[in-house]
PyMOL Python script that loads the backbone (N, CA, C, O; Angstrom):
from pymol import cmd

cmd.read_pdbstr("""\
ATOM      1  N   MET A   1       4.227  30.485  -9.502  1.00  0.00           N
ATOM      2  CA  MET A   1       2.910  30.921  -9.945  1.00  0.00           C
ATOM      3  C   MET A   1       3.029  31.482 -11.363  1.00  0.00           C
ATOM      4  O   MET A   1       3.785  32.424 -11.602  1.00  0.00           O
ATOM      5  N   GLU A   2       2.287  30.904 -12.291  1.00  0.00           N
ATOM      6  CA  GLU A   2       2.391  31.330 -13.674  1.00  0.00           C
ATOM      7  C   GLU A   2       1.402  32.453 -13.979  1.00  0.00           C
ATOM      8  O   GLU A   2       0.210  32.343 -13.694  1.00  0.00           O
ATOM      9  N   SER A   3       1.919  33.532 -14.564  1.00  0.00           N
ATOM     10  CA  SER A   3       1.032  34.639 -14.903  1.00  0.00           C
ATOM     11  C   SER A   3       0.716  34.665 -16.392  1.00  0.00           C
ATOM     12  O   SER A   3      -0.374  35.079 -16.785  1.00  0.00           O
ATOM     13  N   THR A   4       1.657  34.226 -17.224  1.00  0.00           N
ATOM     14  CA  THR A   4       1.406  34.157 -18.660  1.00  0.00           C
ATOM     15  C   THR A   4       2.077  32.924 -19.255  1.00  0.00           C
ATOM     16  O   THR A   4       3.017  32.366 -18.690  1.00  0.00           O
ATOM     17  N   LYS A   5       1.564  32.520 -20.406  1.00  0.00           N
ATOM     18  CA  LYS A   5       2.197  31.458 -21.198  1.00  0.00           C
ATOM     19  C   LYS A   5       2.317  31.989 -22.609  1.00  0.00           C
ATOM     20  O   LYS A   5       1.446  32.716 -23.087  1.00  0.00           O
ATOM     21  N   GLU A   6       3.398  31.623 -23.272  1.00  0.00           N
ATOM     22  CA  GLU A   6       3.627  32.093 -24.630  1.00  0.00           C
ATOM     23  C   GLU A   6       3.790  30.917 -25.587  1.00  0.00           C
ATOM     24  O   GLU A   6       4.385  29.890 -25.258  1.00  0.00           O
ATOM     25  N   TYR A   7       3.241  31.109 -26.776  1.00  0.00           N
ATOM     26  CA  TYR A   7       3.298  30.109 -27.834  1.00  0.00           C
ATOM     27  C   TYR A   7       3.709  30.837 -29.109  1.00  0.00           C
ATOM     28  O   TYR A   7       3.136  31.880 -29.426  1.00  0.00           O
ATOM     29  N   THR A   8       4.680  30.318 -29.842  1.00  0.00           N
ATOM     30  CA  THR A   8       5.150  31.029 -31.030  1.00  0.00           C
ATOM     31  C   THR A   8       5.218  30.137 -32.260  1.00  0.00           C
ATOM     32  O   THR A   8       5.414  28.925 -32.161  1.00  0.00           O
ATOM     33  N   ASN A   9       5.054  30.760 -33.414  1.00  0.00           N
ATOM     34  CA  ASN A   9       5.258  30.077 -34.689  1.00  0.00           C
ATOM     35  C   ASN A   9       6.465  30.677 -35.407  1.00  0.00           C
ATOM     36  O   ASN A   9       6.685  30.398 -36.585  1.00  0.00           O
ATOM     37  N   GLY A  10       7.239  31.490 -34.715  1.00  0.00           N
ATOM     38  CA  GLY A  10       8.391  32.154 -35.297  1.00  0.00           C
ATOM     39  C   GLY A  10       8.056  33.565 -35.753  1.00  0.00           C
ATOM     40  O   GLY A  10       8.837  34.493 -35.544  1.00  0.00           O
ATOM     41  N   GLU A  11       6.904  33.722 -36.370  1.00  0.00           N
ATOM     42  CA  GLU A  11       6.468  35.023 -36.871  1.00  0.00           C
ATOM     43  C   GLU A  11       5.639  35.777 -35.835  1.00  0.00           C
ATOM     44  O   GLU A  11       5.702  37.003 -35.742  1.00  0.00           O
ATOM     45  N   LEU A  12       4.864  35.026 -35.061  1.00  0.00           N
ATOM     46  CA  LEU A  12       3.913  35.584 -34.107  1.00  0.00           C
ATOM     47  C   LEU A  12       4.067  34.852 -32.782  1.00  0.00           C
ATOM     48  O   LEU A  12       4.330  33.650 -32.762  1.00  0.00           O
ATOM     49  N   THR A  13       3.905  35.566 -31.683  1.00  0.00           N
ATOM     50  CA  THR A  13       3.867  34.938 -30.364  1.00  0.00           C
ATOM     51  C   THR A  13       2.512  35.250 -29.739  1.00  0.00           C
ATOM     52  O   THR A  13       2.130  36.414 -29.614  1.00  0.00           O
ATOM     53  N   ILE A  14       1.787  34.202 -29.346  1.00  0.00           N
ATOM     54  CA  ILE A  14       0.529  34.354 -28.616  1.00  0.00           C
ATOM     55  C   ILE A  14       0.863  34.391 -27.137  1.00  0.00           C
ATOM     56  O   ILE A  14       1.623  33.560 -26.638  1.00  0.00           O
ATOM     57  N   ILE A  15       0.291  35.359 -26.443  1.00  0.00           N
ATOM     58  CA  ILE A  15       0.460  35.474 -24.999  1.00  0.00           C
ATOM     59  C   ILE A  15      -0.889  35.170 -24.363  1.00  0.00           C
ATOM     60  O   ILE A  15      -1.886  35.831 -24.653  1.00  0.00           O
ATOM     61  N   TRP A  16      -0.910  34.174 -23.503  1.00  0.00           N
ATOM     62  CA  TRP A  16      -2.144  33.784 -22.812  1.00  0.00           C
ATOM     63  C   TRP A  16      -1.998  34.098 -21.337  1.00  0.00           C
ATOM     64  O   TRP A  16      -1.032  33.684 -20.695  1.00  0.00           O
ATOM     65  N   GLN A  17      -2.967  34.835 -20.800  1.00  0.00           N
ATOM     66  CA  GLN A  17      -3.004  35.172 -19.379  1.00  0.00           C
ATOM     67  C   GLN A  17      -4.176  34.424 -18.746  1.00  0.00           C
ATOM     68  O   GLN A  17      -5.305  34.912 -18.755  1.00  0.00           O
ATOM     69  N   PRO A  18      -3.906  33.242 -18.198  1.00  0.00           N
ATOM     70  CA  PRO A  18      -4.979  32.378 -17.688  1.00  0.00           C
ATOM     71  C   PRO A  18      -5.905  33.055 -16.682  1.00  0.00           C
ATOM     72  O   PRO A  18      -7.103  32.774 -16.666  1.00  0.00           O
ATOM     73  N   LYS A  19      -5.375  33.933 -15.852  1.00  0.00           N
ATOM     74  CA  LYS A  19      -6.215  34.558 -14.823  1.00  0.00           C
ATOM     75  C   LYS A  19      -7.254  35.503 -15.405  1.00  0.00           C
ATOM     76  O   LYS A  19      -8.251  35.798 -14.746  1.00  0.00           O
ATOM     77  N   LEU A  20      -7.045  35.982 -16.620  1.00  0.00           N
ATOM     78  CA  LEU A  20      -8.019  36.865 -17.265  1.00  0.00           C
ATOM     79  C   LEU A  20      -9.084  36.113 -18.043  1.00  0.00           C
ATOM     80  O   LEU A  20     -10.134  36.672 -18.361  1.00  0.00           O
ATOM     81  N   CYS A  21      -8.821  34.848 -18.352  1.00  0.00           N
ATOM     82  CA  CYS A  21      -9.705  34.079 -19.219  1.00  0.00           C
ATOM     83  C   CYS A  21     -11.092  33.907 -18.600  1.00  0.00           C
ATOM     84  O   CYS A  21     -11.227  33.491 -17.449  1.00  0.00           O
ATOM     85  N   GLN A  22     -12.127  34.238 -19.393  1.00  0.00           N
ATOM     86  CA  GLN A  22     -13.519  34.088 -18.958  1.00  0.00           C
ATOM     87  C   GLN A  22     -14.159  32.813 -19.517  1.00  0.00           C
ATOM     88  O   GLN A  22     -15.339  32.552 -19.283  1.00  0.00           O
ATOM     89  N   HIS A  23     -13.384  32.031 -20.249  1.00  0.00           N
ATOM     90  CA  HIS A  23     -13.843  30.757 -20.811  1.00  0.00           C
ATOM     91  C   HIS A  23     -15.090  30.911 -21.671  1.00  0.00           C
ATOM     92  O   HIS A  23     -16.011  30.097 -21.599  1.00  0.00           O
ATOM     93  N   SER A  24     -15.110  31.962 -22.484  1.00  0.00           N
ATOM     94  CA  SER A  24     -16.250  32.190 -23.376  1.00  0.00           C
ATOM     95  C   SER A  24     -16.272  31.192 -24.526  1.00  0.00           C
ATOM     96  O   SER A  24     -17.323  30.951 -25.120  1.00  0.00           O
ATOM     97  N   GLY A  25     -15.125  30.614 -24.841  1.00  0.00           N
ATOM     98  CA  GLY A  25     -15.051  29.607 -25.892  1.00  0.00           C
ATOM     99  C   GLY A  25     -14.929  30.160 -27.301  1.00  0.00           C
ATOM    100  O   GLY A  25     -14.940  29.396 -28.266  1.00  0.00           O
ATOM    101  N   ILE A  26     -14.814  31.469 -27.435  1.00  0.00           N
ATOM    102  CA  ILE A  26     -14.713  32.064 -28.770  1.00  0.00           C
ATOM    103  C   ILE A  26     -13.471  31.551 -29.490  1.00  0.00           C
ATOM    104  O   ILE A  26     -13.520  31.290 -30.692  1.00  0.00           O
ATOM    105  N   CYS A  27     -12.382  31.406 -28.788  1.00  0.00           N
ATOM    106  CA  CYS A  27     -11.149  30.923 -29.419  1.00  0.00           C
ATOM    107  C   CYS A  27     -11.348  29.519 -29.984  1.00  0.00           C
ATOM    108  O   CYS A  27     -10.959  29.246 -31.120  1.00  0.00           O
ATOM    109  N   VAL A  28     -11.942  28.641 -29.208  1.00  0.00           N
ATOM    110  CA  VAL A  28     -12.153  27.252 -29.629  1.00  0.00           C
ATOM    111  C   VAL A  28     -13.133  27.178 -30.792  1.00  0.00           C
ATOM    112  O   VAL A  28     -12.935  26.401 -31.726  1.00  0.00           O
ATOM    113  N   LYS A  29     -14.194  27.989 -30.736  1.00  0.00           N
ATOM    114  CA  LYS A  29     -15.193  27.979 -31.806  1.00  0.00           C
ATOM    115  C   LYS A  29     -14.626  28.563 -33.100  1.00  0.00           C
ATOM    116  O   LYS A  29     -14.958  28.091 -34.187  1.00  0.00           O
ATOM    117  N   THR A  30     -13.781  29.576 -32.993  1.00  0.00           N
ATOM    118  CA  THR A  30     -13.238  30.242 -34.171  1.00  0.00           C
ATOM    119  C   THR A  30     -12.147  29.417 -34.840  1.00  0.00           C
ATOM    120  O   THR A  30     -12.138  29.273 -36.063  1.00  0.00           O
ATOM    121  N   LEU A  31     -11.228  28.873 -34.045  1.00  0.00           N
ATOM    122  CA  LEU A  31     -10.113  28.088 -34.592  1.00  0.00           C
ATOM    123  C   LEU A  31      -9.988  26.760 -33.833  1.00  0.00           C
ATOM    124  O   LEU A  31      -9.077  26.593 -33.022  1.00  0.00           O
ATOM    125  N   PRO A  32     -10.893  25.825 -34.091  1.00  0.00           N
ATOM    126  CA  PRO A  32     -10.869  24.559 -33.351  1.00  0.00           C
ATOM    127  C   PRO A  32      -9.628  23.708 -33.600  1.00  0.00           C
ATOM    128  O   PRO A  32      -9.322  22.828 -32.795  1.00  0.00           O
ATOM    129  N   ASN A  33      -8.917  23.944 -34.682  1.00  0.00           N
ATOM    130  CA  ASN A  33      -7.683  23.194 -34.933  1.00  0.00           C
ATOM    131  C   ASN A  33      -6.496  23.732 -34.145  1.00  0.00           C
ATOM    132  O   ASN A  33      -5.449  23.088 -34.070  1.00  0.00           O
ATOM    133  N   VAL A  34      -6.662  24.907 -33.561  1.00  0.00           N
ATOM    134  CA  VAL A  34      -5.578  25.542 -32.799  1.00  0.00           C
ATOM    135  C   VAL A  34      -5.771  25.365 -31.293  1.00  0.00           C
ATOM    136  O   VAL A  34      -4.827  25.035 -30.574  1.00  0.00           O
ATOM    137  N   TYR A  35      -6.994  25.584 -30.824  1.00  0.00           N
ATOM    138  CA  TYR A  35      -7.263  25.607 -29.379  1.00  0.00           C
ATOM    139  C   TYR A  35      -7.892  24.299 -28.924  1.00  0.00           C
ATOM    140  O   TYR A  35      -8.976  23.922 -29.371  1.00  0.00           O
ATOM    141  N   HIS A  36      -7.191  23.615 -28.027  1.00  0.00           N
ATOM    142  CA  HIS A  36      -7.631  22.323 -27.491  1.00  0.00           C
ATOM    143  C   HIS A  36      -7.540  22.380 -25.962  1.00  0.00           C
ATOM    144  O   HIS A  36      -6.525  21.984 -25.389  1.00  0.00           O
ATOM    145  N   PRO A  37      -8.595  22.870 -25.298  1.00  0.00           N
ATOM    146  CA  PRO A  37      -8.530  23.114 -23.855  1.00  0.00           C
ATOM    147  C   PRO A  37      -8.169  21.904 -22.988  1.00  0.00           C
ATOM    148  O   PRO A  37      -7.675  22.072 -21.873  1.00  0.00           O
ATOM    149  N   LYS A  38      -8.407  20.704 -23.483  1.00  0.00           N
ATOM    150  CA  LYS A  38      -8.129  19.516 -22.663  1.00  0.00           C
ATOM    151  C   LYS A  38      -6.755  18.913 -22.934  1.00  0.00           C
ATOM    152  O   LYS A  38      -6.405  17.881 -22.361  1.00  0.00           O
ATOM    153  N   GLU A  39      -5.977  19.551 -23.802  1.00  0.00           N
ATOM    154  CA  GLU A  39      -4.651  19.027 -24.142  1.00  0.00           C
ATOM    155  C   GLU A  39      -3.563  19.972 -23.653  1.00  0.00           C
ATOM    156  O   GLU A  39      -3.825  21.133 -23.336  1.00  0.00           O
ATOM    157  N   LYS A  40      -2.356  19.468 -23.597  1.00  0.00           N
ATOM    158  CA  LYS A  40      -1.193  20.294 -23.276  1.00  0.00           C
ATOM    159  C   LYS A  40      -0.142  20.070 -24.341  1.00  0.00           C
ATOM    160  O   LYS A  40       0.227  18.918 -24.568  1.00  0.00           O
ATOM    161  N   PRO A  41       0.361  21.084 -25.006  1.00  0.00           N
ATOM    162  CA  PRO A  41      -0.082  22.465 -24.859  1.00  0.00           C
ATOM    163  C   PRO A  41      -1.463  22.657 -25.481  1.00  0.00           C
ATOM    164  O   PRO A  41      -1.783  22.034 -26.494  1.00  0.00           O
ATOM    165  N   TRP A  42      -2.258  23.498 -24.890  1.00  0.00           N
ATOM    166  CA  TRP A  42      -3.632  23.655 -25.366  1.00  0.00           C
ATOM    167  C   TRP A  42      -3.725  24.540 -26.607  1.00  0.00           C
ATOM    168  O   TRP A  42      -4.721  24.486 -27.328  1.00  0.00           O
ATOM    169  N   ILE A  43      -2.700  25.355 -26.864  1.00  0.00           N
ATOM    170  CA  ILE A  43      -2.654  26.163 -28.070  1.00  0.00           C
ATOM    171  C   ILE A  43      -1.644  25.535 -29.021  1.00  0.00           C
ATOM    172  O   ILE A  43      -0.455  25.447 -28.715  1.00  0.00           O
ATOM    173  N   GLN A  44      -2.131  25.104 -30.173  1.00  0.00           N
ATOM    174  CA  GLN A  44      -1.278  24.513 -31.204  1.00  0.00           C
ATOM    175  C   GLN A  44      -1.208  25.497 -32.361  1.00  0.00           C
ATOM    176  O   GLN A  44      -1.903  25.363 -33.368  1.00  0.00           O
ATOM    177  N   ILE A  45      -0.348  26.484 -32.181  1.00  0.00           N
ATOM    178  CA  ILE A  45      -0.248  27.657 -33.043  1.00  0.00           C
ATOM    179  C   ILE A  45       0.065  27.315 -34.494  1.00  0.00           C
ATOM    180  O   ILE A  45      -0.283  28.073 -35.399  1.00  0.00           O
ATOM    181  N   GLU A  46       0.711  26.195 -34.717  1.00  0.00           N
ATOM    182  CA  GLU A  46       1.104  25.819 -36.080  1.00  0.00           C
ATOM    183  C   GLU A  46      -0.079  25.424 -36.970  1.00  0.00           C
ATOM    184  O   GLU A  46       0.087  25.243 -38.176  1.00  0.00           O
ATOM    185  N   ASN A  47      -1.258  25.290 -36.387  1.00  0.00           N
ATOM    186  CA  ASN A  47      -2.430  24.841 -37.141  1.00  0.00           C
ATOM    187  C   ASN A  47      -3.249  25.971 -37.768  1.00  0.00           C
ATOM    188  O   ASN A  47      -4.368  25.737 -38.224  1.00  0.00           O
ATOM    189  N   ALA A  48      -2.709  27.190 -37.797  1.00  0.00           N
ATOM    190  CA  ALA A  48      -3.394  28.319 -38.446  1.00  0.00           C
ATOM    191  C   ALA A  48      -2.349  29.299 -38.947  1.00  0.00           C
ATOM    192  O   ALA A  48      -1.201  29.286 -38.504  1.00  0.00           O
ATOM    193  N   THR A  49      -2.759  30.138 -39.865  1.00  0.00           N
ATOM    194  CA  THR A  49      -1.851  31.164 -40.362  1.00  0.00           C
ATOM    195  C   THR A  49      -1.756  32.300 -39.347  1.00  0.00           C
ATOM    196  O   THR A  49      -2.607  32.440 -38.468  1.00  0.00           O
ATOM    197  N   THR A  50      -0.731  33.091 -39.482  1.00  0.00           N
ATOM    198  CA  THR A  50      -0.563  34.242 -38.596  1.00  0.00           C
ATOM    199  C   THR A  50      -1.766  35.173 -38.713  1.00  0.00           C
ATOM    200  O   THR A  50      -2.237  35.697 -37.704  1.00  0.00           O
ATOM    201  N   GLU A  51      -2.264  35.385 -39.917  1.00  0.00           N
ATOM    202  CA  GLU A  51      -3.417  36.263 -40.131  1.00  0.00           C
ATOM    203  C   GLU A  51      -4.668  35.722 -39.440  1.00  0.00           C
ATOM    204  O   GLU A  51      -5.419  36.483 -38.830  1.00  0.00           O
ATOM    205  N   GLU A  52      -4.891  34.416 -39.534  1.00  0.00           N
ATOM    206  CA  GLU A  52      -6.049  33.804 -38.866  1.00  0.00           C
ATOM    207  C   GLU A  52      -5.936  33.945 -37.353  1.00  0.00           C
ATOM    208  O   GLU A  52      -6.924  34.227 -36.675  1.00  0.00           O
ATOM    209  N   LEU A  53      -4.738  33.750 -36.828  1.00  0.00           N
ATOM    210  CA  LEU A  53      -4.522  33.863 -35.384  1.00  0.00           C
ATOM    211  C   LEU A  53      -4.781  35.290 -34.898  1.00  0.00           C
ATOM    212  O   LEU A  53      -5.446  35.492 -33.882  1.00  0.00           O
ATOM    213  N   ILE A  54      -4.262  36.267 -35.617  1.00  0.00           N
ATOM    214  CA  ILE A  54      -4.463  37.666 -35.219  1.00  0.00           C
ATOM    215  C   ILE A  54      -5.952  38.015 -35.223  1.00  0.00           C
ATOM    216  O   ILE A  54      -6.445  38.641 -34.284  1.00  0.00           O
ATOM    217  N   ALA A  55      -6.666  37.616 -36.271  1.00  0.00           N
ATOM    218  CA  ALA A  55      -8.102  37.901 -36.353  1.00  0.00           C
ATOM    219  C   ALA A  55      -8.851  37.289 -35.175  1.00  0.00           C
ATOM    220  O   ALA A  55      -9.739  37.925 -34.608  1.00  0.00           O
ATOM    221  N   GLN A  56      -8.502  36.065 -34.806  1.00  0.00           N
ATOM    222  CA  GLN A  56      -9.174  35.407 -33.679  1.00  0.00           C
ATOM    223  C   GLN A  56      -8.817  36.071 -32.364  1.00  0.00           C
ATOM    224  O   GLN A  56      -9.703  36.307 -31.542  1.00  0.00           O
ATOM    225  N   ILE A  57      -7.556  36.377 -32.140  1.00  0.00           N
ATOM    226  CA  ILE A  57      -7.123  36.988 -30.877  1.00  0.00           C
ATOM    227  C   ILE A  57      -7.823  38.318 -30.651  1.00  0.00           C
ATOM    228  O   ILE A  57      -8.145  38.661 -29.514  1.00  0.00           O
ATOM    229  N   LYS A  58      -8.059  39.060 -31.706  1.00  0.00           N
ATOM    230  CA  LYS A  58      -8.751  40.350 -31.585  1.00  0.00           C
ATOM    231  C   LYS A  58     -10.195  40.188 -31.116  1.00  0.00           C
ATOM    232  O   LYS A  58     -10.805  41.154 -30.657  1.00  0.00           O
ATOM    233  N   LYS A  59     -10.754  38.974 -31.225  1.00  0.00           N
ATOM    234  CA  LYS A  59     -12.124  38.709 -30.791  1.00  0.00           C
ATOM    235  C   LYS A  59     -12.211  38.245 -29.336  1.00  0.00           C
ATOM    236  O   LYS A  59     -13.311  38.064 -28.814  1.00  0.00           O
ATOM    237  N   CYS A  60     -11.081  38.053 -28.682  1.00  0.00           N
ATOM    238  CA  CYS A  60     -11.086  37.553 -27.296  1.00  0.00           C
ATOM    239  C   CYS A  60     -11.699  38.618 -26.386  1.00  0.00           C
ATOM    240  O   CYS A  60     -11.126  39.697 -26.237  1.00  0.00           O
ATOM    241  N   PRO A  61     -12.862  38.334 -25.770  1.00  0.00           N
ATOM    242  CA  PRO A  61     -13.556  39.355 -24.986  1.00  0.00           C
ATOM    243  C   PRO A  61     -12.870  39.742 -23.676  1.00  0.00           C
ATOM    244  O   PRO A  61     -13.051  40.858 -23.188  1.00  0.00           O
ATOM    245  N   SER A  62     -12.099  38.844 -23.114  1.00  0.00           N
ATOM    246  CA  SER A  62     -11.481  39.116 -21.814  1.00  0.00           C
ATOM    247  C   SER A  62     -10.097  39.747 -21.927  1.00  0.00           C
ATOM    248  O   SER A  62      -9.590  40.320 -20.962  1.00  0.00           O
ATOM    249  N   GLY A  63      -9.488  39.641 -23.105  1.00  0.00           N
ATOM    250  CA  GLY A  63      -8.112  40.112 -23.247  1.00  0.00           C
ATOM    251  C   GLY A  63      -7.096  39.104 -22.743  1.00  0.00           C
ATOM    252  O   GLY A  63      -5.912  39.421 -22.623  1.00  0.00           O
ATOM    253  N   ALA A  64      -7.548  37.894 -22.447  1.00  0.00           N
ATOM    254  CA  ALA A  64      -6.627  36.858 -21.970  1.00  0.00           C
ATOM    255  C   ALA A  64      -5.648  36.434 -23.052  1.00  0.00           C
ATOM    256  O   ALA A  64      -4.531  36.009 -22.757  1.00  0.00           O
ATOM    257  N   LEU A  65      -6.069  36.550 -24.306  1.00  0.00           N
ATOM    258  CA  LEU A  65      -5.194  36.249 -25.439  1.00  0.00           C
ATOM    259  C   LEU A  65      -4.744  37.560 -26.068  1.00  0.00           C
ATOM    260  O   LEU A  65      -5.560  38.428 -26.377  1.00  0.00           O
ATOM    261  N   SER A  66      -3.450  37.689 -26.251  1.00  0.00           N
ATOM    262  CA  SER A  66      -2.892  38.824 -26.970  1.00  0.00           C
ATOM    263  C   SER A  66      -1.740  38.287 -27.808  1.00  0.00           C
ATOM    264  O   SER A  66      -1.431  37.096 -27.757  1.00  0.00           O
ATOM    265  N   TYR A  67      -1.113  39.158 -28.571  1.00  0.00           N
ATOM    266  CA  TYR A  67      -0.024  38.685 -29.430  1.00  0.00           C
ATOM    267  C   TYR A  67       0.996  39.776 -29.640  1.00  0.00           C
ATOM    268  O   TYR A  67       0.749  40.956 -29.392  1.00  0.00           O
ATOM    269  N   ARG A  68       2.146  39.343 -30.104  1.00  0.00           N
ATOM    270  CA  ARG A  68       3.154  40.281 -30.586  1.00  0.00           C
ATOM    271  C   ARG A  68       3.782  39.665 -31.825  1.00  0.00           C
ATOM    272  O   ARG A  68       3.962  38.451 -31.923  1.00  0.00           O
ATOM    273  N   LEU A  69       4.107  40.542 -32.767  1.00  0.00           N
ATOM    274  CA  LEU A  69       4.832  40.098 -33.945  1.00  0.00           C
ATOM    275  C   LEU A  69       6.299  40.051 -33.578  1.00  0.00           C
ATOM    276  O   LEU A  69       6.825  40.983 -32.969  1.00  0.00           O
ATOM    277  N   ASN A  70       6.951  38.986 -33.941  1.00  0.00           N
ATOM    278  CA  ASN A  70       8.365  38.832 -33.615  1.00  0.00           C
ATOM    279  C   ASN A  70       9.202  39.715 -34.530  1.00  0.00           C
ATOM    280  O   ASN A  70       8.830  39.947 -35.680  1.00  0.00           O
ATOM    281  N   VAL A  71      10.305  40.198 -34.039  1.00  0.00           N
ATOM    282  CA  VAL A  71      11.123  41.201 -34.711  1.00  0.00           C
ATOM    283  C   VAL A  71      11.640  40.746 -36.069  1.00  0.00           C
ATOM    284  O   VAL A  71      11.636  41.537 -37.011  1.00  0.00           O
ATOM    285  N   ASN A  72      12.070  39.538 -36.199  1.00  0.00           N
ATOM    286  CA  ASN A  72      12.699  39.059 -37.435  1.00  0.00           C
ATOM    287  C   ASN A  72      11.701  38.491 -38.427  1.00  0.00           C
ATOM    288  O   ASN A  72      11.869  37.370 -38.906  1.00  0.00           O
ATOM    289  N   THR A  73      10.652  39.264 -38.741  1.00  0.00           N
ATOM    290  CA  THR A  73       9.678  38.799 -39.723  1.00  0.00           C
ATOM    291  C   THR A  73       9.780  39.622 -40.991  1.00  0.00           C
ATOM    292  O   THR A  73      10.300  40.738 -40.979  1.00  0.00           O
ATOM    293  N   LYS A  74       9.289  39.075 -42.068  1.00  0.00           N
ATOM    294  CA  LYS A  74       9.314  39.760 -43.357  1.00  0.00           C
ATOM    295  C   LYS A  74       8.386  40.968 -43.381  1.00  0.00           C
ATOM    296  O   LYS A  74       8.693  41.974 -44.021  1.00  0.00           O
ATOM    297  N   SER A  75       7.261  40.876 -42.692  1.00  0.00           N
ATOM    298  CA  SER A  75       6.263  41.942 -42.722  1.00  0.00           C
ATOM    299  C   SER A  75       6.570  43.027 -41.680  1.00  0.00           C
ATOM    300  O   SER A  75       5.669  43.518 -41.001  1.00  0.00           O
ATOM    301  N   GLU A  76       7.805  43.380 -41.569  1.00  0.00           N
ATOM    302  CA  GLU A  76       8.238  44.322 -40.546  1.00  0.00           C
ATOM    303  C   GLU A  76       8.156  45.781 -41.031  1.00  0.00           C
ATOM    304  O   GLU A  76       8.441  46.692 -40.254  1.00  0.00           O
ATOM    305  N   ASP A  77       7.781  46.020 -42.269  1.00  0.00           N
ATOM    306  CA  ASP A  77       7.794  47.369 -42.816  1.00  0.00           C
ATOM    307  C   ASP A  77       6.487  48.109 -42.578  1.00  0.00           C
ATOM    308  O   ASP A  77       5.891  48.623 -43.525  1.00  0.00           O
ATOM    309  N   LYS A  78       6.031  48.174 -41.333  1.00  0.00           N
ATOM    310  CA  LYS A  78       4.807  48.890 -40.990  1.00  0.00           C
ATOM    311  C   LYS A  78       5.135  50.312 -40.597  1.00  0.00           C
ATOM    312  O   LYS A  78       4.234  51.085 -40.271  1.00  0.00           O
TER     313      LYS A  78
END
""", "prot")
cmd.dss("prot")
cmd.show_as("cartoon", "prot")
cmd.util.cbc("prot")
cmd.orient("prot")
């Protein structure tokens, strides 16, 4: 039983929790080049910048999409 799926571009990892998804479509409408619900993998993270992905994930109303910055990134000086 899968509880989460992860997709990474090296700098950022998107965490998707399918059971939380309300299918509002905000992700697809915001970044249609990244989110393809009828394809596998449905998240094609390489089609947007890390900044664009973070901005979109913050708009997810259900919290099904979240992210973490990977440790070995240049922007680690926060």
